[in-house]
N, CA, C and O of each residue as an XYZ file, in Angstrom:
252
protein
N      70.094    155.141     78.838
C      71.288    154.827     78.088
C      72.100    156.099     77.862
O      71.744    156.938     77.034
N      73.125    156.222     78.562
C      73.966    157.410     78.461
C      74.579    157.574     77.075
O      74.701    158.697     76.584
N      74.963    156.485     76.446
C      75.586    156.551     75.123
C      74.617    157.157     74.109
O      74.999    158.025     73.325
N      73.381    156.707     74.124
C      72.375    157.222     73.196
C      72.170    158.710     73.420
O      72.106    159.482     72.463
N      72.069    159.113     74.678
C      71.866    160.526     74.978
C      73.046    161.372     74.511
O      72.850    162.461     73.971
N      74.253    160.889     74.711
C      75.434    161.630     74.278
C      75.494    161.739     72.759
O      75.790    162.808     72.225
N      75.218    160.650     72.065
C      75.224    160.679     70.606
C      74.149    161.626     70.071
O      74.403    162.415     69.161
N      72.963    161.538     70.638
C      71.870    162.406     70.206
C      72.194    163.870     70.481
O      71.898    164.741     69.663
N      72.797    164.134     71.622
C      73.165    165.501     71.963
C      74.218    166.037     70.998
O      74.170    167.204     70.610
N      75.157    165.197     70.615
C      76.165    165.614     69.643
C      75.520    165.968     68.308
O      75.905    166.952     67.677
N      74.548    165.181     67.874
C      73.829    165.504     66.641
C      73.050    166.808     66.789
O      73.063    167.650     65.891
N      72.383    166.969     67.907
C      71.577    168.165     68.136
C      72.437    169.413     68.224
O      71.971    170.515     67.934
N      73.677    169.247     68.617
C      74.593    170.376     68.719
C      74.819    171.027     67.363
O      75.227    172.186     67.281
N      74.554    170.280     66.307
C      74.734    170.785     64.948
C      73.391    171.256     64.395
O      72.980    170.850     63.309
N      72.720    172.110     65.150
C      71.407    172.587     64.746
C      71.455    173.242     63.379
O      72.353    174.026     63.073
N      70.487    172.910     62.582
C      70.336    173.547     61.284
C      68.945    174.140     61.213
O      68.359    174.485     62.239
N      68.424    174.259     60.029
C      67.055    174.747     59.911
C      66.078    173.634     60.289
O      66.479    172.485     60.469
N      64.826    173.972     60.404
C      63.813    172.998     60.841
C      63.739    171.783     59.932
O      63.545    170.662     60.401
N      63.894    172.004     58.633
C      63.826    170.877     57.695
C      64.906    169.849     57.990
O      64.642    168.646     57.988
N      66.115    170.316     58.241
C      67.228    169.404     58.531
C      66.978    168.663     59.842
O      67.236    167.464     59.940
N      66.483    169.368     60.833
C      66.198    168.747     62.132
C      65.199    167.600     61.955
O      65.422    166.499     62.459
N      64.101    167.857     61.240
C      63.062    166.832     61.099
C      63.464    165.722     60.132
O      63.051    164.575     60.304
N      64.258    166.046     59.127
C      64.753    164.993     58.244
C      65.691    164.059     59.010
O      65.654    162.842     58.825
N      66.523    164.633     59.861
C      67.422    163.821     60.681
C      66.610    162.929     61.618
O      66.936    161.756     61.799
N      65.560    163.479     62.208
C      64.700    162.688     63.095
C      64.072    161.516     62.345
O      63.959    160.419     62.892
N      63.662    161.743     61.100
C      63.069    160.657     60.300
C      64.075    159.543     60.047
O      63.738    158.360     60.105
N      65.310    159.934     59.766
C      66.355    158.926     59.546
C      66.574    158.125     60.819
O      66.687    156.900     60.783
N      66.633    158.825     61.943
C      66.873    158.151     63.213
C      65.730    157.217     63.598
O      65.973    156.090     64.027
N      64.499    157.670     63.451
C      63.360    156.847     63.875
C      63.250    155.581     63.031
O      62.705    154.578     63.493
N      63.753    155.612     61.821
C      63.713    154.417     60.968
C      64.585    153.294     61.520
O      64.357    152.120     61.230
N      65.582    153.663     62.313
C      66.479    152.637     62.851
C      66.421    152.515     64.366
O      66.679    151.442     64.913
N      66.081    153.612     65.052
C      66.056    153.560     66.507
C      65.147    154.649     67.070
O      65.497    155.829     67.065
N      63.992    154.243     67.550
C      63.080    155.221     68.136
C      63.670    155.825     69.411
O      63.393    156.980     69.735
N      64.470    155.060     70.126
C      65.128    155.572     71.334
C      66.071    156.702     70.980
O      66.092    157.731     71.654
N      66.847    156.520     69.932
C      67.777    157.555     69.491
C      67.028    158.787     69.001
O      67.436    159.914     69.281
N      65.939    158.579     68.274
C      65.148    159.699     67.772
C      64.554    160.497     68.926
O      64.553    161.727     68.885
N      64.056    159.826     69.943
C      63.487    160.511     71.102
C      64.553    161.316     71.836
O      64.305    162.454     72.236
N      65.719    160.744     72.013
C      66.804    161.455     72.687
C      67.249    162.666     71.869
O      67.528    163.728     72.424
N      67.314    162.501     70.558
C      67.695    163.592     69.661
C      66.692    164.736     69.754
O      67.084    165.893     69.912
N      65.403    164.423     69.657
C      64.383    165.472     69.707
C      64.338    166.144     71.074
O      64.095    167.347     71.160
N      64.568    165.390     72.135
C      64.635    166.003     73.469
C      65.782    166.993     73.528
O      65.626    168.099     74.044
N      66.916    166.608     73.011
C      68.076    167.491     73.007
C      67.810    168.731     72.160
O      68.206    169.833     72.538
N      67.153    168.567     71.036
C      66.798    169.708     70.180
C      65.894    170.668     70.954
O      66.133    171.876     70.968
N      64.861    170.133     71.593
C      63.928    170.984     72.339
C      64.628    171.730     73.462
O      64.356    172.909     73.686
N      65.522    171.061     74.167
C      66.255    171.696     75.262
C      67.127    172.822     74.729
O      67.148    173.914     75.297
N      67.845    172.565     73.643
C      68.719    173.595     73.066
C      67.923    174.801     72.565
O      68.329    175.944     72.773
N      66.797    174.547     71.910
C      65.974    175.651     71.423
C      65.381    176.453     72.585
O      65.328    177.682     72.531
N      64.944    175.770     73.613
C      64.400    176.460     74.789
C      65.467    177.312     75.461
O      65.194    178.433     75.891
N      66.675    176.784     75.550
C      67.768    177.547     76.158
C      68.060    178.803     75.346
O      68.296    179.868     75.916
N      68.045    178.690     74.035
C      68.283    179.867     73.183
C      67.213    180.923     73.393
O      67.517    182.110     73.509
N      65.953    180.486     73.440
C      64.848    181.426     73.655
C      64.955    182.092     75.017
O      64.750    183.300     75.139
N      65.271    181.318     76.029
C      65.395    181.874     77.382
C      66.557    182.857     77.461
O      66.435    183.910     78.087
N      67.669    182.526     76.840
C      68.829    183.421     76.839
C      68.486    184.738     76.136
O      68.837    185.815     76.618
N      67.799    184.644     74.998
C      67.378    185.840     74.268
C      66.452    186.698     75.130
O      66.590    187.921     75.168
N      65.517    186.058     75.814
C      64.592    186.754     76.699
C      65.351    187.490     77.805
O      65.084    188.662     78.075
N      66.293    186.800     78.441
C      67.065    187.413     79.521
C      67.910    188.572     79.018
O      68.034    189.593     79.696
N      68.488    188.423     77.841
C      69.278    189.514     77.267
C      68.412    190.738     76.998
O      68.814    191.868     77.278
N      67.210    190.505     76.449
C      66.291    191.617     76.179
C      65.865    192.290     77.481
O      65.787    193.517     77.541
N      65.593    191.516     78.508
C      65.200    192.083     79.804
C      66.351    192.880     80.420
O      66.129    193.946     80.994
N      67.552    192.377     80.306
C      68.719    193.058     80.872
C      68.953    194.385     80.151
O      69.341    195.366     80.784
N      68.727    194.428     78.861
C      68.905    195.664     78.108
C      67.818    196.672     78.420
O      68.041    197.880     78.352
N      66.637    196.171     78.764
C      65.511    197.042     79.071
C      65.561    197.638     80.463
O      64.791    198.548     80.773
N      66.451    197.143     81.305
C      66.519    197.628     82.694
C      67.197    198.958     82.792
O      67.334    199.502     83.888
């Protein structure tokens, strides 16, 4: 469902602290497990991208 993925990605784009992320997931799972799964996937992807970018920046500075 492209709509669900887009909506979840829009929510994930507003990353906050971990508490906000998990509270939002709880709200979503109460009404739609599909939406909650898409939201958490988007969160994980965004966090992984941030970590990878930080890693690459550190490596580039160390060269």
